[in-house]
VOBA-1610 file (N, C-alpha, C; in pm, whole numbers, padded with zeros to 5 digits, always signed):
BEGIN
Met+00996-01722+01664Met+00969-01601+01636Met+00954-01526+01763Lys+01007-01415+01777Lys+00956-01316+01913Lys+00828-01271+01910Arg+00796-01232+02012Arg+00667-01192+02067Arg+00630-01083+01996Leu+00513-01078+01932Leu+00483-00962+01875Leu+00391-00862+01968Leu+00389-00733+01891Leu+00318-00652+02005Leu+00190-00589+01967Ala+00075-00582+02050Ala-00035-00494+02025Ala-00036-00372+02078Leu-00053-00278+01942Leu-00045-00127+01978Leu-00181-00079+02008Val-00129+00042+02094Val-00257+00105+02147Val-00310+00196+02060Lys-00441+00212+02017Lys-00483+00294+01927Lys-00568+00402+02031Asp-00565+00515+01946Asp-00698+00647+02004Asp-00819+00591+01956Pro-00892+00586+02009Pro-01051+00525+02009Pro-01118+00652+01922Ser-01076+00763+01957Ser-01141+00892+01868Ser-01105+00887+01750Ile-01026+00809+01661Ile-00980+00844+01538Ile-01053+00718+01469Lys-01182+00752+01405Lys-01263+00685+01325Lys-01274+00699+01202Val-01248+00606+01110Val-01267+00643+00964Val-01410+00629+00897Lys-01442+00746+00826Lys-01583+00745+00758Lys-01617+00606+00695Ser-01746+00572+00709Ser-01783+00429+00668Ser-01801+00414+00514Thr-01762+00496+00467Thr-01782+00497+00291Thr-01635+00562+00201Ile-01646+00504+00101Ile-01544+00577+00026Ile-01563+00699-00024Thr-01487+00790-00036Thr-01494+00933-00079Thr-01425+00925-00236Asp-01476+00944-00322Asp-01439+00960-00472Asp-01363+01093-00501Phe-01237+01091-00536Phe-01208+01225-00571Phe-01127+01204-00728Leu-01199+01180-00828Leu-01153+01153-00954Leu-01138+01234-01082Ala-01140+01370-01027Ala-01136+01481-01151Ala-01024+01601-01068Pro-00914+01552-01067Pro-00825+01622-01033Pro-00765+01718-01130Gln-00731+01863-01103Gln-00690+01968-01186Gln-00605+01892-01316Arg-00484+01818-01239Arg-00354+01779-01279Arg-00331+01662-01223Val-00216+01573-01281Val-00145+01464-01196Val-00011+01472-01255Trp+00059+01449-01169Trp+00225+01443-01183Trp+00265+01276-01144Leu+00334+01249-01274Leu+00360+01090-01241Leu+00512+01120-01273Asn+00554+01033-01159Asn+00703+01030-01115Asn+00781+00955-01231Ile+00891+01020-01287Ile+00940+00964-01422Ile+01077+00943-01391Asp+01150+00860-01440Asp+01310+00846-01416Asp+01384+00896-01531Glu+01502+00932-01528Glu+01563+00987-01647Glu+01610+00854-01747Arg+01589+00740-01664Arg+01612+00614-01758Arg+01485+00579-01824Ala+01363+00643-01811Ala+01236+00625-01881Ala+01264+00634-02032Lys+01184+00574-02089Lys+01173+00577-02253Lys+01027+00661-02253Ile+01020+00741-02337Ile+00888+00854-02343Ile+00840+00763-02480Leu+00703+00733-02454Leu+00635+00662-02566Leu+00520+00748-02626Val+00507+00890-02588Val+00393+00936-02651Val+00475+01067-02739Ser+00419+01105-02851Ser+00471+01196-02930Ser+00400+01344-02940Lys+00272+01330-02866Lys+00180+01427-02893Lys+00156+01507-02754Lys+00116+01646-02755Lys+00069+01687-02629Lys-00064+01633-02576Glu-00162+01637-02674Glu-00319+01623-02653Glu-00324+01452-02640Ile-00339+01379-02529Ile-00320+01230-02493Ile-00500+01201-02446Leu-00545+01057-02421Leu-00645+00996-02396Leu-00598+00935-02280Lys-00710+00927-02199Lys-00666+00832-02075Lys-00649+00677-02118Ser-00545+00625-02067Ser-00489+00499-02082Ser-00381+00525-02195Asp-00355+00612-02265Asp-00223+00620-02347Asp-00130+00595-02285Pro-00039+00512-02337Pro+00100+00477-02294Pro+00193+00622-02295Leu+00236+00661-02148Leu+00338+00767-02162Leu+00466+00737-02157Phe+00525+00623-02083Phe+00665+00615-02065Phe+00667+00453-02025Ser+00801+00408-02051Ser+00820+00290-01987Ser+00936+00292-01913Leu+00943+00232-01819Leu+01059+00204-01699Leu+01067+00045-01652Asp+01186+00009-01644Asp+01211-00126-01609Asp+01104-00233-01645Asn+01092-00235-01774Asn+01008-00307-01870Asn+00841-00317-01796Lys+00825-00206-01740Lys+00689-00154-01706Lys+00638-00083-01790Ile+00500-00017-01854Ile+00450+00064-01909Ile+00388+00161-01797Tyr+00390+00294-01819Tyr+00321+00378-01720Tyr+00205+00442-01834Tyr+00083+00422-01790Tyr-00042+00509-01888Tyr-00100+00627-01803Ser-00148+00712-01912Ser-00229+00849-01841Ser-00345+00829-01745Pro-00373+00837-01626Pro-00480+00824-01550Pro-00606+00920-01612Ile-00584+01016-01713Ile-00666+01098-01737Ile-00641+01154-01879Ser-00755+01197-01923Ser-00727+01275-02067Ser-00693+01412-02073Gly-00630+01461-02153Gly-00609+01584-02145Gly-00467+01652-02225Lys-00386+01710-02161Lys-00256+01764-02227Lys-00144+01761-02136Ile-00026+01716-02200Ile+00091+01712-02111Ile+00171+01855-02150Lys+00189+01904-02003Lys+00223+02036-01974Lys+00378+02026-02006Asn+00447+01949-01898Asn+00610+01957-01928Asn+00644+01844-01831Ile+00763+01809-01842Ile+00841+01709-01730Ile+00922+01817-01657Asp+00930+01807-01532Asp+00974+01909-01441Asp+01024+01854-01316Lys+01155+01929-01249Lys+01180+01870-01130Lys+01094+01942-01001Arg+01100+01853-00901Arg+01026+01907-00779Arg+01056+01796-00710Leu+00995+01847-00571Leu+01070+01779-00430Leu+00957+01648-00414Asn+01016+01540-00371Asn+00904+01434-00378Asn+00886+01420-00219Glu+00830+01341-00174Glu+00762+01322-00020Glu+00918+01294+00057Glu+01001+01263+00013Glu+01133+01243+00098Glu+01224+01362+00104Gly+01158+01465+00020Gly+01251+01572+00014Gly+01360+01585-00083Lys+01353+01471-00161Lys+01451+01489-00276Lys+01416+01500-00397Glu+01509+01591-00488Glu+01456+01623-00611Glu+01444+01519-00717Ser+01315+01498-00785Ser+01278+01397-00854Ser+01229+01468-00977Leu+01219+01389-01116Leu+01157+01423-01246Leu+00995+01397-01220Phe+00925+01486-01276Phe+00767+01447-01250Phe+00700+01483-01408Leu+00636+01410-01476Leu+00570+01458-01592Leu+00423+01492-01542Gln+00405+01631-01575Gln+00259+01693-01585Gln+00184+01669-01657Val+00049+01618-01614Val-00080+01608-01731Val-00176+01715-01680Leu-00235+01792-01753Leu-00341+01903-01745Leu-00480+01816-01753Asn-00559+01833-01677Asn-00688+01744-01730Asn-00802+01834-01765Asp-00878+01762-01912Asp-00964+01821-01952Asp-01117+01758-01903Tyr-01107+01681-01822Tyr-01230+01647-01771Tyr-01308+01595-01852Gln-01267+01543-01980Gln-01349+01460-02061Gln-01338+01301-02043Glu-01253+01245-01983Glu-01215+01091-01930Glu-01227+01003-02090Ser-01192+01094-02206Ser-01186+01014-02330Ser-01070+00906-02331Asp-01108+00795-02384Asp-01011+00708-02390Asp-01043+00601-02516His-00960+00533-02551His-00977+00429-02666His-00932+00271-02634Tyr-00932+00263-02479Tyr-00887+00135-02438Tyr-00977+00029-02465Ala-00970-00050-02521Ala-01050-00186-02592Ala-01088-00291-02468Gly-01174-00229-02369Gly-01186-00323-02270Gly-01345-00339-02277Val-01399-00462-02202Val-01537-00479-02187Val-01550-00522-02064Asp-01672-00485-02009Asp-01712-00488-01852Asp-01790-00601-01853Phe-01725-00717-01774Phe-01823-00851-01774Phe-01763-00913-01633Thr-01830-00979-01606Thr-01795-01075-01469Thr-01848-01226-01520Thr-01753-01304-01504Thr-01761-01446-01522Thr-01678-01568-01420Thr-01735-01660-01393Thr-01671-01777-01306Thr-01615-01866-01426Ile-01616-01854-01545Ile-01575-01947-01624Ile-01431-01910-01637Ile-01339-02016-01642Ile-01183-02006-01681Ile-01141-02026-01777Glu-01094-01920-01862Glu-01060-01924-01966Glu-00946-01986-02003Pro-00909-02085-02123Pro-00787-02150-02150Pro-00670-02054-02138Thr-00691-01934-02187Thr-00585-01811-02195Thr-00568-01747-02062Leu-00618-01788-01969Leu-00622-01696-01817Leu-00500-01701-01789Gln-00433-01811-01764Gln-00286-01803-01743Gln-00197-01737-01798Lys-00206-01752-01903Lys-00088-01640-01993Lys-00145-01517-01961Lys-00277-01467-01948Lys-00322-01316-01942Lys-00260-01300-01791Ile-00268-01379-01685Ile-00208-01344-01517Ile-00060-01327-01562Leu+00010-01430-01600Leu+00169-01405-01611Leu+00213-01288-01712Asn+00140-01237-01801Asn+00168-01105-01884Asn+00124-00957-01818Tyr+00066-00991-01696Tyr-00001-00872-01636Tyr+00145-00774-01611Glu+00118-00661-01624Glu+00262-00577-01604Glu+00256-00534-01452Gly+00148-00554-01386Gly+00160-00493-01255Gly+00227-00557-01151Tyr+00249-00685-01165Tyr+00296-00770-01072Tyr+00376-00892-01138Asp+00475-00962-01096Asp+00539-01080-01130Asp+00485-01217-01052Trp+00336-01260-01176Trp+00267-01365-01100Trp+00313-01516-01126Asn+00455-01498-01174Asn+00518-01615-01171Asn+00552-01678-01034Lys+00551-01583-00951Lys+00553-01643-00815Lys+00475-01743-00745Ile+00359-01753-00784Ile+00248-01877-00767Ile+00263-01992-00847Lys+00339-01977-00932Lys+00354-02094-01046Lys+00385-02216-00927Gly+00343-02344-00938Gly+00380-02443-00873Gly+00343-02440-00724Lys+00289-02341-00678Lys+00230-02354-00528Lys+00099-02447-00508Lys+00107-02489-00394Lys-00005-02589-00357Lys-00115-02523-00296Ser-00064-02399-00195Ser-00165-02295-00171Ser-00149-02175-00172Leu-00239-02087-00155Leu-00226-01962-00166Leu-00256-01872-00069Val-00236-01767+00004Val-00247-01713+00118Val-00255-01557+00073Leu-00379-01513+00104Leu-00429-01373+00085Leu-00384-01285+00214Asn-00294-01207+00191Asn-00250-01110+00325Asn-00353-01010+00311Gly-00452-00982+00388Gly-00559-00885+00395Gly-00545-00793+00498Ile-00436-00797+00571Ile-00402-00738+00677Ile-00342-00581+00707Glu-00390-00484+00769Glu-00328-00378+00756Glu-00290-00334+00907Asp-00154-00329+00907Asp-00090-00345+01049Asp-00064-00216+01108Glu-00045-00097+01006Glu-00018+00037+01051Glu-00160+00077+01131Val-00177+00120+01220Val-00287+00196+01308Val-00377+00290+01202Tyr-00515+00254+01213Tyr-00573+00380+01158Tyr-00582+00326+01000Leu-00500+00263+00925Leu-00498+00231+00780Leu-00614+00149+00774Ala-00700+00153+00652Ala-00816+00107+00633Ala-00841+00051+00476Asn-00731+00057+00432Asn-00749+00030+00274Asn-00796-00110+00261Arg-00747-00208+00296Arg-00793-00361+00267Arg-00903-00379+00332Pro-00941-00325+00479Pro-01090-00365+00516Pro-01201-00324+00424Phe-01169-00179+00360Phe-01274-00107+00268Phe-01280-00228+00140Leu-01167-00231+00091Leu-01168-00322-00028Leu-01234-00461-00022His-01227-00531+00126His-01294-00616+00151His-01458-00604+00161Lys-01462-00473+00190Lys-01609-00464+00240Lys-01682-00428+00125Tyr-01646-00344+00011Tyr-01719-00325-00106Tyr-01660-00416-00213Tyr-01553-00482-00219Tyr-01533-00559-00329Tyr-01510-00700-00286His-01578-00762-00202His-01535-00916-00141His-01568-01001-00277Asn-01692-00979-00334Asn-01713-01051-00446Asn-01590-01103-00555Glu-01549-00958-00592Glu-01470-00932-00699Glu-01312-01029-00676Ile-01277-00990-00501Ile-01167-01063-00477Ile-01181-01210-00485Leu-01287-01266-00421Leu-01298-01386-00421Leu-01285-01457-00556Leu-01376-01359-00656Leu-01374-01470-00784Leu-01235-01454-00847Met-01160-01354-00819Met-01021-01357-00885Met-00942-01480-00825Leu-00969-01463-00674Leu-00891-01547-00621Leu-00902-01736-00653Asp-01055-01735-00668Asp-01093-01872-00721Asp-01051-01909-00854Ala-01032-01778-00940Ala-00980-01800-01091Ala-00831-01846-01074Ile-00751-01779-01001Ile-00619-01817-00995Ile-00609-01940-00942Ala-00639-01983-00829Ala-00661-02133-00785Ala-00688-02236-00905His-00801-02206-00957His-00818-02334-01087His-00721-02312-01210Thr-00675-02173-01230Thr-00582-02175-01323Thr-00457-02245-01306Phe-00391-02211-01180Phe-00269-02271-01159Phe-00277-02386-01072Gly-00379-02445-01058Gly-00378-02573-00990Gly-00381-02578-00838Ile-00389-02456-00784Ile-00362-02428-00618Ile-00494-02517-00546Ser-00471-02602-00462Ser-00580-02667-00392Ser-00650-02605-00286Val-00598-02532-00199Val-00651-02427-00105Val-00624-02282-00116Ser-00708-02216-00099Ser-00660-02051-00048Ser-00707-01990+00086Arg-00616-01931+00140Arg-00674-01898+00317Arg-00649-01749+00284Ile-00769-01657+00365Ile-00753-01528+00356Ile-00754-01482+00511Cys-00650-01376+00517Cys-00580-01369+00649Cys-00631-01232+00684Val-00699-01210+00800Val-00751-01091+00859Val-00716-01051+00978Lys-00747-00967+01049Lys-00696-00958+01193Lys-00831-00973+01275Glu-00821-01011+01381Glu-00965-01038+01492Glu-01049-00910+01501Asn-00984-00792+01496Asn-01065-00682+01509Asn-01123-00605+01376Asp-01074-00676+01263Asp-01144-00621+01144Asp-01279-00696+01131Arg-01383-00639+01187Arg-01503-00700+01160Arg-01566-00670+01058Glu-01544-00570+00970Glu-01606-00557+00823Glu-01574-00673+00743Ser-01445-00698+00742Ser-01395-00775+00653Ser-01401-00911+00674Ile-01420-00951+00827Ile-01468-01096+00869Ile-01625-01098+00812Glu-01707-01026+00836Glu-01828-00997+00819Glu-01856-01057+00642Ala-01774-00926+00585Ala-01791-00936+00424Ala-01772-01089+00353Phe-01641-01148+00419Phe-01593-01285+00363Phe-01712-01371+00407Gln-01754-01385+00542Gln-01824-01494+00579Gln-01961-01486+00512Thr-01987-01404+00477Thr-02151-01419+00392Thr-02151-01476+00229Val-02002-01487+00205Val-02035-01553+00075Val-01925-01665+00090Leu-01832-01701+00162Leu-01733-01777+00164Leu-01778-01925+00161Ser-01905-01951+00181Ser-01942-02091+00208Ser-01961-02119+00032Thr-01972-02070-00066Thr-01963-02088-00193Thr-01860-02105-00259Tyr-01704-02081-00185Tyr-01605-02140-00245Tyr-01563-02248-00151Pro-01569-02371-00153Pro-01529-02470-00086Pro-01372-02489-00049Asn-01315-02433-00151Asn-01140-02442-00121Asn-01082-02315-00065Met-01150-02208-00015Met-01133-02141+00066Met-01177-02111+00216Glu-01049-02055+00285Glu-01085-02065+00444Glu-01055-01939+00475Leu-01113-01883+00573Leu-01102-01752+00627Leu-01005-01765+00778Val-00885-01725+00769Val-00787-01729+00898Val-00808-01579+00949Ile-00879-01596+01102Ile-00852-01488+01162Ile-00727-01483+01270Leu-00650-01355+01241Leu-00516-01334+01342Leu-00546-01254+01470Pro-00466-01265+01532Pro-00476-01173+01647Pro-00402-01021+01602Asp-00457-00909+01658Asp-00417-00769+01644Asp-00296-00735+01689Val-00200-00826+01650Val-00054-00771+01698Val+00031-00715+01584Tyr+00149-00659+01583Tyr+00232-00570+01517Tyr+00383-00649+01497Pro+00430-00702+01394Pro+00388-00626+01261Pro+00346-00758+01174Ile+00227-00877+01230Ile+00192-00994+01164Ile+00156-00979+01020Gly+00120-00850+00998Gly+00087-00814+00836Gly+00212-00783+00760Asn+00322-00797+00783Asn+00425-00818+00713Asn+00461-00927+00619Asp+00491-00959+00517Asp+00478-01112+00418Asp+00566-01165+00539Val+00700-01126+00567Val+00784-01215+00605Val+00778-01294+00752Val+00721-01177+00824Val+00645-01223+00953Val+00524-01323+00936Leu+00445-01286+00842Leu+00328-01360+00831Leu+00346-01536+00788Lys+00437-01518+00686Lys+00495-01649+00656Lys+00571-01724+00786Lys+00613-01674+00867Lys+00676-01729+00987Lys+00571-01782+01111Tyr+00483-01685+01110Tyr+00359-01692+01198Tyr+00302-01812+01168Leu+00240-01826+01018Leu+00169-01942+00980Leu+00250-02046+00968His+00343-02044+00974His+00465-02171+00936His+00457-02229+00763Leu+00466-02134+00693Leu+00433-02169+00540Leu+00590-02188+00533Ser+00574-02272+00374Ser+00699-02321+00343Ser+00706-02280+00195Glu+00786-02319+00108Glu+00796-02307-00043Glu+00704-02323-00113Glu+00609-02413-00065Glu+00522-02454-00155Glu+00356-02355-00097Asp+00388-02255-00034Asp+00264-02167-00015Asp+00285-02030-00092Gly+00206-01982-00159Gly+00235-01840-00221Gly+00146-01738-00125Val+00209-01614-00134Val+00151-01490-00053Val+00118-01381-00145Val-00016-01322-00171Val-00032-01218-00217Val-00117-01116-00119Thr-00118-01022-00193Thr-00235-00926-00110Thr-00359-00883-00168Thr-00403-00807-00082Thr-00551-00787-00130Thr-00554-00687-00257Glu-00441-00596-00259Glu-00436-00474-00361Glu-00401-00588-00489Glu-00305-00662-00516Glu-00264-00729-00595Glu-00375-00810-00679Ile-00468-00878-00584Ile-00580-00967-00652Ile-00672-00847-00716Phe-00703-00757-00623Phe-00792-00638-00697Phe-00743-00585-00794Asp-00611-00563-00810Asp-00578-00508-00944Asp-00607-00580-01049Leu-00542-00707-01014Leu-00555-00792-01138Leu-00705-00841-01186Tyr-00797-00863-01092Tyr-00937-00837-01125Tyr-00988-00708-01230His-00927-00599-01173His-00982-00493-01239His-00906-00503-01393Glu-00798-00541-01415Glu-00727-00576-01546Glu-00773-00663-01631Ile-00782-00801-01557Ile-00807-00942-01632Ile-00953-00955-01663Ile-01042-00928-01547Ile-01206-00971-01558Ile-01256-00874-01604Lys-01254-00728-01545Lys-01333-00609-01565Lys-01292-00574-01700Ala-01151-00598-01720Ala-01114-00548-01868Ala-01101-00379-01857Arg-01022-00335-01772Arg-01043-00184-01746Arg-00898-00142-01711Arg-00803-00072-01770Arg-00701-00021-01724Arg-00749+00071-01575Lys-00667+00008-01489Lys-00671+00092-01338Lys-00605+00197-01309Asp-00676+00328-01310Asp-00606+00444-01309Asp-00627+00525-01184Phe-00659+00446-01079Phe-00702+00507-00966Phe-00623+00411-00860Ile-00603+00478-00708Ile-00566+00417-00594Ile-00630+00444-00478Phe-00624+00357-00378Phe-00711+00392-00254Phe-00590+00440-00158Val-00634+00561-00108Val-00530+00590+00005Val-00622+00639+00132Thr-00566+00594+00277Thr-00621+00661+00391Thr-00592+00776+00448Leu-00687+00879+00436Leu-00622+00993+00509Leu-00690+00986+00670Thr-00600+01009+00774Thr-00631+01000+00894Thr-00557+01090+00984Gly-00557+01068+01105Gly-00508+01134+01203Gly-00565+01218+01301Asp-00523+01265+01433Asp-00588+01311+01550Asp-00606+01447+01499Ala-00541+01514+01422Ala-00552+01651+01362Ala-00677+01684+01274Ile-00730+01599+01228Ile-00849+01596+01134Ile-00964+01533+01193Ser-01092+01593+01175Ser-01222+01531+01255Ser-01277+01437+01159Asn-01230+01425+01014Asn-01311+01329+00932Asn-01200+01233+00834Pro-01160+01144+00952Pro-01079+01036+00866Pro-01146+00966+00759Gln-01085+00928+00663Gln-01184+00876+00551Gln-01063+00798+00452Val-01119+00707+00374Val-01051+00623+00265Val-01099+00694+00117Val-01000+00744+00049Val-01062+00815-00095Val-00994+00748-00190Arg-01093+00741-00303Arg-01021+00659-00421Arg-00991+00797-00490Val-00875+00792-00552Val-00816+00906-00653Val-00720+00861-00741Lys-00713+00947-00834Lys-00660+00931-00979Lys-00490+00909-00924Ile-00412+00816-01010Ile-00293+00802-00990Ile-00221+00964-00993Gly-00139+01000-00925Gly-00065+01115-00953Gly-00113+01260-00929Thr-00232+01238-00820Thr-00318+01363-00784Thr-00236+01417-00685Glu-00208+01548-00634Glu-00169+01604-00564Glu-00233+01593-00426Leu-00172+01556-00320Leu-00273+01585-00192Leu-00299+01696-00137Gln-00242+01824-00193Gln-00282+01946-00133Gln-00419+01973-00196Glu-00461+01936-00326Glu-00591+01939-00367Glu-00709+01868-00336Ile-00653+01771-00295Ile-00774+01679-00217Ile-00784+01729-00093Val-00682+01778+00015Val-00723+01835+00143Val-00806+01934+00149Gln-00795+02021+00057Gln-00877+02150+00045Gln-01000+02102+00032Glu-01065+01984-00038Glu-01159+01973-00079Glu-01248+01858+00018Val-01170+01764+00087Val-01263+01687+00163Val-01194+01686+00300Leu-01116+01735+00339Leu-01061+01739+00513Leu-01102+01831+00573Lys-01143+01792+00710Lys-01169+01923+00834Lys-01064+01928+00915Phe-00983+02007+00951Phe-00893+02023+01050Phe-00940+02097+01166Gln-00887+02028+01273Gln-00927+02055+01422Gln-00843+02147+01456Arg-00719+02182+01389Arg-00595+02276+01461Arg-00527+02317+01308Asp-00427+02417+01342Asp-00372+02466+01222Asp-00218+02399+01239Asp-00179+02344+01356Asp-00049+02333+01356Asp-00028+02144+01359Tyr+00023+02079+01272Tyr+00003+01935+01274Tyr+00146+01895+01172Glu+00153+01752+01192Glu+00281+01713+01117Glu+00210+01593+01031Val+00291+01577+00917Val+00218+01493+00802Val+00322+01391+00799Tyr+00266+01269+00760Tyr+00330+01138+00778Tyr+00287+01070+00655Val+00383+00977+00582Val+00330+00914+00445Val+00328+00773+00484Asn+00244+00695+00471Asn+00243+00533+00506Asn+00229+00471+00642Gly+00233+00567+00727Gly+00226+00505+00845Gly+00316+00572+00966Leu+00269+00566+01098Leu+00345+00596+01215Leu+00448+00543+01246Met+00429+00375+01214Met+00534+00292+01287Met+00683+00278+01171Cys+00611+00285+01068Cys+00738+00260+00964Cys+00706+00368+00833Gly+00623+00448+00832Gly+00633+00566+00734Gly+00733+00671+00750Ile+00720+00788+00673Ile+00820+00893+00695Ile+00770+01033+00713Lys+00828+01119+00789Lys+00788+01244+00796Lys+00793+01329+00686Ser+00690+01414+00618Ser+00690+01489+00503Ser+00628+01623+00504Gln+00627+01693+00394Gln+00550+01791+00392Gln+00445+01787+00289Met+00316+01880+00316Met+00191+01834+00246Met+00233+01865+00075Asp+00263+01985+00059Asp+00289+02028-00073Asp+00387+01925-00165Arg+00450+01831-00093Arg+00546+01762-00196Arg+00474+01607-00195Ile+00378+01574-00151Ile+00320+01443-00169Ile+00219+01438-00282Ile+00240+01352-00370Ile+00185+01317-00459Ile+00128+01175-00457Leu+00004+01155-00484Leu-00056+01028-00455Leu-00040+00933-00575Asp+00046+00815-00551Asp+00068+00718-00654Asp+00080+00591-00594Glu+00139+00466-00665Glu+00114+00355-00615Glu+00199+00328-00503His+00287+00421-00453His+00354+00389-00351His+00318+00467-00206Val+00189+00520-00228Val+00140+00622-00111Val+00012+00500-00079Arg+00004+00478+00056Arg-00117+00375+00097Arg-00184+00469+00187Ala-00127+00568+00269Ala-00192+00645+00384Ala-00107+00792+00389Val-00210+00879+00450Val-00146+00989+00494Val-00206+01038+00635Tyr-00106+01066+00736Tyr-00157+01080+00848Tyr-00129+01237+00902Phe-00213+01295+00955Phe-00233+01411+00972Phe-00231+01426+01152Met-00102+01457+01214Met-00106+01420+01341Met-00084+01530+01425Lys-00151+01558+01558Lys-00067+01680+01643Lys+00066+01683+01689Pro+00122+01764+01669Pro+00272+01759+01724Pro+00298+01724+01849Ile+00416+01637+01875Ile+00482+01565+01962Ile+00616+01599+01977Val+00649+01672+02073Val+00795+01701+02087Val+00871+01595+02174Cys+00959+01511+02103Cys+01044+01434+02173Cys+01158+01465+02162Glu+01245+01494+02285Glu+01403+01534+02265Glu+01457+01404+02287Thr+01541+01398+02189Thr+01635+01294+02173Thr+01753+01272+02280Lys+01789+01175+02363Lys+01861+01181+02476Lys+01960+01084+02443Gln+02073+01072+02495Gln+02195+00986+02505Gln+02094+00841+02532Cys+02181+00715+02448Cys+02126+00581+02486Cys+02158+00548+02615Glu+02069+00488+02676Glu+02064+00420+02795Glu+02129+00297+02795Gly+02167+00222+02700Gly+02207+00092+02700Gly+02096-00018+02754Cys+01968+00006+02739Cys+01886-00066+02808Cys+01832-00212+02746Gly+01861-00220+02599Gly+01869-00315+02514Gly+01715-00359+02498Lys+01610-00271+02531Lys+01478-00295+02492Lys+01451-00304+02326Cys+01523-00216+02268Cys+01530-00224+02106Cys+01548-00405+02085Asn+01629-00429+02139Asn+01702-00583+02079Asn+01606-00668+02109Leu+01518-00647+02226Leu+01406-00750+02287Leu+01294-00743+02181Val+01256-00634+02146Val+01132-00623+02080Val+01137-00651+01913Cys+01256-00663+01872Cys+01281-00676+01711Cys+01218-00832+01697Pro+01088-00834+01603Pro+01034-00957+01563Pro+01124-01050+01484Met+01233-00989+01425Met+01328-01082+01335Met+01457-01125+01432Gly+01462-01077+01541Gly+01612-01078+01633Gly+01726-01041+01572Cys+01680-00896+01529Cys+01812-00791+01492Cys+01852-00737+01613Lys+01950-00680+01619Lys+02024-00612+01718Lys+02050-00463+01697Pro+01923-00369+01685Pro+01954-00241+01685Pro+02059-00161+01798Tyr+02076-00215+01900Tyr+02162-00144+02000Tyr+02328-00166+01927Gln+02341-00287+01874Gln+02467-00298+01819Gln+02487-00216+01703Ala+02377-00189+01610Ala+02364-00104+01505Ala+02388+00028+01547Leu+02356+00070+01653Leu+02388+00217+01678Leu+02514+00216+01729Leu+02568+00150+01764Leu+02707+00154+01823Leu+02813+00137+01724Thr+02774+00080+01613Thr+02863+00050+01482Thr+02801+00158+01365Lys+02713+00246+01413Lys+02699+00341+01286Lys+02616+00249+01179Gly+02531+00120+01202Gly+02455+00086+01089Gly+02536-00047+01046Lys+02677-00077+01082Lys+02748-00162+01012Lys+02732-00313+01070Lys+02677-00324+01170Lys+02603-00450+01262Lys+02493-00465+01319Gly+02440-00555+01317Gly+02319-00572+01383Gly+02190-00556+01268Cys+02197-00551+01171Cys+02115-00533+01064Cys+02048-00642+01000Thr+02097-00763+01015Thr+02061-00870+00948Thr+01895-00899+00948Asn+01818-00940+00823Asn+01701-00958+00841Asn+01594-00849+00860Cys+01637-00708+00871Cys+01551-00611+00927Cys+01437-00561+00823Ile+01342-00571+00884Ile+01207-00560+00788Ile+01160-00406+00801His+01226-00321+00879His+01184-00193+00876His+01062-00159+00944Cys+01020-00247+01043Cys+00888-00218+01087Cys+00864-00098+01186Gly+01023-00070+01240Gly+01013+00074+01344Gly+00979+00015+01452Leu+00975-00081+01511Leu+00937-00119+01635Leu+01074-00073+01740Cys+01173-00062+01672Cys+01307-00052+01759Cys+01277+00112+01815Thr+01245+00211+01704Thr+01236+00339+01744Thr+01106+00342+01814Phe+01004+00264+01828Phe+00882+00299+01860Phe+00909+00275+02034Ile+01011+00173+02045Ile+01015+00143+02206Ile+01154+00220+02251Cys+01202+00292+02200Cys+01327+00336+02264Cys+01305+00439+02360Pro+01347+00445+02502Pro+01289+00555+02596Pro+01375+00685+02576Ser+01483+00660+02482Ser+01573+00776+02474Ser+01514+00865+02327Tyr+01430+00817+02256Tyr+01371+00865+02120Tyr+01467+00871+02010Ile+01567+00758+02014Ile+01638+00772+01920Ile+01589+00677+01804Asp+01597+00739+01668Asp+01540+00714+01553Asp+01621+00574+01515Leu+01594+00477+01571Leu+01674+00367+01532Leu+01638+00261+01404Ala+01518+00298+01362Ala+01486+00246+01224Ala+01595+00315+01117Lys+01616+00443+01121Lys+01738+00502+01058Lys+01851+00441+01076Val+01901+00425+01154Val+02035+00354+01211Val+02025+00205+01140Met+01934+00145+01132Met+01937+00030+01074Met+01960-00003+00944Val+01942+00137+00877Val+01965+00146+00727Val+02081+00191+00681Gly+02157+00243+00798Gly+02294+00329+00783Gly+02267+00456+00763Asp+02155+00518+00810Asp+02119+00680+00820Asp+02130+00717+00911Gln+02243+00732+00990Gln+02259+00783+01133Gln+02322+00915+01111Asp+02241+00994+01162Asp+02317+01123+01177Asp+02466+01115+01271Glu+02550+01223+01214Glu+02679+01218+01297Glu+02665+01304+01407
//
């Protein structure tokens, strides 16, 4: 594997030490496809009511209230999409038959419950000898996983241990970066009670947190399974805590705000509503990016709905970079961790050079001509 890069960070961008809750939005917008099957026949709904199904997955209401409509609006990519709008009655009424308990007893039916969980395909860990927890945040200033480790390390380890016992996995490894002191300290305080688990501390380089890169870096084989912190936490919430998970964690950060923070929000909350309540801006002019500065997308704040696909929103001071003619320096080819050839992709308008691209954005990052080579690699090149 080619050399990974250490990204320079702005030390003034520091995330607030506690999680901010924003769990009472005026409304939620749930992205719905034309292929979806509507499962609700009434306007008045309770939290956790099934709303629609799509691709063998059921989508539930994160709030109680009233269905207003299904309408078209622009999504974060600027494309027109259908959204189901639910107005909040602030009652949080539900009839989800769950019980709040914590146990280390491995039930005989646990494997079946895990395999039937709608959130992820857990068949991917059947037959594995070891399990690797990817607890790494690669994008600069993104803090979701460190905060989950800090506040929910007991729950994460409990679920990881239950999975290992249930599927006969002999060892579990928890991977974090060396600069993630909060995760390291949180796990080290309790890891001694789990003899079949170990903490793996990796260098602060990019994009080591990508599953493909992580597998190569650790020399993993087909006998090793990889899961993320979010997958484990979501499974714990659904299987052990027995509650329908109706919230997500999102990092709101950047050099245009004075109070970067991790927020816990209801799925489908409008970003604009949260911003007005919790953020303090240092300037009026800023650019908004979804999910990162390396491989995220530039967007507009009024288009962004916080759902399971949004992990972070960046508010950054504008930087003017004028795209120039390609110099043919070859830096993009040298920097690619997967050995792709972005320069060849540029010459052929994305037809060559794209094998094994993981869309990490390093080619764009390194380009002295400010060419968006990441778009070129997926064939999205402007004429």
